[in-house]
C-alpha positions in Angstrom: 59.0 280.3 -148.4 57.4 283.7 -148.6 53.7 284.6 -149.1 54.3 285.7 -152.7 55.5 282.2 -153.6 52.1 280.8 -152.8 49.2 280.7 -155.2 45.7 279.4 -154.7 42.5 279.0 -156.6 40.2 281.9 -156.4 36.4 282.0 -156.2 33.5 283.7 -154.6 31.9 280.7 -152.9 32.8 279.9 -149.3 35.8 277.7 -148.8 33.7 275.8 -146.1 29.9 275.5 -146.2 28.2 273.4 -143.6 24.4 273.2 -143.0 23.1 270.8 -140.4 26.3 268.6 -140.8 26.2 265.5 -138.7 29.2 263.1 -138.1 29.0 259.9 -136.1 31.8 258.2 -134.2 30.2 254.8 -133.8 26.7 255.7 -132.8 27.7 258.9 -131.0 27.0 262.2 -132.9 30.4 263.9 -132.5 28.9 266.6 -134.8 25.3 267.1 -134.2 24.2 269.6 -136.9 26.9 272.1 -137.4 26.2 275.3 -139.5 29.4 277.1 -140.6 30.5 279.3 -143.5 34.2 280.3 -143.9 35.4 282.5 -146.7 38.8 282.5 -148.4 41.7 284.1 -146.5 40.0 283.9 -143.1 41.7 282.7 -139.9 39.1 281.0 -137.8 39.6 279.9 -134.2 37.5 277.0 -132.9 37.1 277.0 -129.2 35.2 274.8 -126.8 35.6 272.3 -124.0 37.3 269.0 -124.5 34.8 266.7 -126.4 33.0 269.7 -127.9 33.7 268.4 -131.4 36.7 270.5 -132.5 39.0 267.7 -133.6 36.1 265.8 -135.3 35.2 268.9 -137.2 38.7 269.4 -138.5 39.0 265.8 -139.5 35.7 265.9 -141.2 36.7 269.0 -143.2 39.9 267.1 -144.2 37.7 264.3 -145.6 38.8 261.8 -143.0 35.5 261.6 -141.1 32.3 261.0 -143.1 29.4 263.5 -142.9 26.3 261.3 -142.5 23.7 263.9 -143.1 23.3 267.6 -143.8 25.3 269.7 -146.3 29.1 269.7 -146.4 31.0 271.4 -149.2 34.8 272.2 -148.9 36.6 274.0 -151.7 33.7 273.3 -154.0 33.7 269.5 -153.2 30.6 267.9 -151.8 32.1 265.8 -149.0 29.0 263.5 -149.0 29.7 262.6 -152.6 33.5 262.2 -152.7 35.4 263.2 -149.6 38.7 261.9 -151.0 38.7 264.5 -153.7 39.5 267.3 -151.4 42.4 265.7 -149.5 45.3 266.9 -151.7 44.1 270.5 -151.4 43.8 270.4 -147.6 46.5 270.3 -145.0 45.7 268.8 -141.6 48.0 269.2 -138.6 46.7 266.6 -136.1 47.7 265.5 -132.6 49.7 262.6 -134.2 52.6 263.7 -136.3 51.8 261.5 -139.4 55.6 261.0 -139.8 57.6 257.9 -140.4 60.1 257.4 -137.5 62.6 255.5 -139.6 62.9 258.1 -142.3 64.9 261.3 -142.0 63.3 264.8 -141.7 64.1 265.5 -145.3 62.7 262.1 -146.5 59.4 262.8 -144.6 58.9 266.3 -145.9 59.7 265.1 -149.5 57.3 262.1 -149.2 54.3 264.2 -148.0 55.1 266.9 -150.6 55.0 264.4 -153.4 51.9 262.7 -151.9 50.0 266.1 -152.2 51.2 266.5 -155.8 53.1 269.7 -154.8 56.4 270.9 -156.2 59.2 269.0 -154.6 61.4 272.1 -154.6 59.1 273.5 -151.9 60.3 270.9 -149.5 63.7 272.6 -149.0 62.0 276.0 -148.6 59.6 274.6 -146.0 62.5 273.0 -144.0 64.4 276.2 -144.0 61.4 278.2 -142.8 61.0 275.7 -139.9 64.7 275.7 -139.0 65.2 272.2 -140.2 67.7 272.9 -143.1 70.9 272.2 -141.1 72.0 269.0 -139.5 68.5 268.0 -138.5 67.4 267.3 -142.1 69.4 264.1 -142.1 68.3 262.9 -138.6 65.7 260.1 -138.4 62.4 261.4 -137.0 62.4 258.8 -134.3 65.4 260.6 -132.7 63.9 264.0 -132.7 62.5 265.9 -129.7 58.8 266.6 -129.4 59.3 270.1 -130.7 61.4 269.1 -133.6 58.9 266.5 -134.6 56.2 269.2 -134.5 58.3 271.4 -136.7 58.8 268.6 -139.2 55.0 268.1 -139.4 54.5 271.8 -140.0 57.2 271.7 -142.7 55.3 268.8 -144.4 52.1 270.9 -144.3 53.8 274.1 -145.6 55.5 272.3 -148.5 52.2 271.0 -149.7 50.8 274.5 -150.2 47.3 273.6 -149.0 44.4 275.9 -149.8 42.8 275.1 -146.5 44.9 274.7 -143.3 43.3 272.7 -140.5 45.4 273.0 -137.4 44.7 271.0 -134.2 46.6 272.5 -131.3 49.4 273.8 -133.6 51.4 275.4 -130.8 51.6 272.2 -128.7 55.1 271.0 -127.9 56.8 274.1 -129.3 58.9 276.6 -127.5 58.3 280.3 -127.8 60.3 280.6 -131.0 58.4 277.7 -132.5 55.0 279.2 -131.5 56.0 282.5 -133.1 56.9 280.7 -136.3 53.5 279.0 -136.3 51.8 282.4 -136.0 53.9 283.9 -138.8 53.1 280.9 -141.1 49.4 281.3 -140.5 49.4 285.0 -141.2 51.6 284.5 -144.3 49.3 281.8 -145.6 46.2 283.9 -145.2 47.9 286.8 -146.9 48.7 284.5 -149.8 45.1 283.4 -150.2 44.8 280.3 -148.0 42.1 279.8 -145.3 43.0 278.6 -141.8 40.8 276.9 -139.2 42.6 276.1 -135.9 41.8 274.9 -132.4 44.1 275.8 -129.6 44.2 275.9 -125.8 46.5 279.0 -126.1 43.5 281.3 -126.4 45.3 284.6 -125.8 47.7 283.9 -128.6 45.1 282.4 -130.9 42.5 285.1 -130.4 45.1 287.7 -131.5 45.8 285.6 -134.5 42.2 284.9 -135.6 39.7 287.2 -137.2 36.7 284.9 -136.5 35.9 282.8 -133.5 33.5 279.8 -133.5 32.5 278.2 -130.3 31.5 274.5 -130.3 29.6 272.7 -127.7 27.9 269.3 -127.8 28.9 268.9 -131.4 27.2 272.0 -132.6 28.4 275.6 -133.4 27.0 277.8 -130.6 28.1 280.9 -132.4 30.1 281.8 -135.4 31.6 284.7 -137.3 32.6 286.6 -134.2 35.3 289.1 -135.0 38.6 288.3 -133.3 42.0 289.9 -133.7 43.7 291.4 -136.8 44.7 288.1 -138.4 42.9 288.9 -141.7 45.1 289.9 -144.5 43.4 291.9 -147.3 
């Protein structure tokens, strides 16, 4: 799947707009008043210590964690009014794979493609891009290695053509070839009009990839909009 094959909605408003956004996990404020604006086609790296709020922020932007106060608008959708409305336009790669172990690689990719209302023909292209179009496509996910499962999750995300990519440690479990594929996918997606927000412990690689860096600490953004590498594609 090449960048020219991807199309996205256009607009001048930020893809992500947060002002004083608060999210609670139980009674704990995992996000304690985050301010963040992210424009279309940007690649943003979230960094911070464990527990800083990176995963919660990604899950909140995907509509999976409710914003309890403040402003939170993603792709023009007010998350406080209807956070479900944004889910089919967003792709989240989480720590868990989100895959069904008893289904094959192909069945998993096709399932998530259909769930996102995307074109089923993109499933084959995504599997090919991730090196899953050979014998692996008919293997049950439960029999895959960690790296192969991660590639399958990435194929599920790619086939859905999300406008906003939310990647939580996307390089984890992958060999060098797999990590290089992730970087190429991110750059191609941005060139095609998508927006990418990722967290990663591989800071050298991710800082080269990103064109903005946001540091989180204690559930708040300590800084934002810092220029990073050359990841932006005009």
